[in-house]
C-alpha positions, 0 to 999 in steps of 0.5 A: 896750059899757058895763056899763049897756047890757049889763045892758039886753040881759041883762035880756031874755035872763036867763030863757033864760040861766038855763034853759041853765045848768040844762040842765047839771044842778041848781045853786043861785043862786050857782052859776048866777051863777058859771057864767054869769060863767065861761062868758062871761069875766065879760062877763055878771054877774048880780046877786042882785037880778035872779037870784032874782026870775027864778028865782022867776018861772021856778019859778012858770011851771013851768019850774023845780023846786027843792029844798033841799040842801047846797052845796059850802061846806056851806051850806043852799041851794035847788037849781033844776032844769029841768022837762020844760016848761022844756026845751021852752021852752029849745029854743024860746027857743034857736032864736028867739035864734039866728034873731035873732042871724043877722038882726042879724049880717046887718045889722051884718056886712060889706057 
């Protein structure tokens, strides 16, 4: 799949992917992007221009909270964590994606 097509798919799923990443514990933006890359074998690469607006949007919705801290590179960084509301949203979104994935697999799978 071309990178531009992957980016289109990613845009619709980014919020859920961020919530899932943070379900493992607080992370700063750079660490979120690296975790997603590592977890997907570099199939998903999130650029700063997409990541930070998504983080701000999720925080504004009350799905994330944040606080300033120091990164592993001794730099000041904003760390994000899931709120209780964010965990509930993640559960709902995960179930929706799994249903959708099963449906697409049923159509695209062997006849």
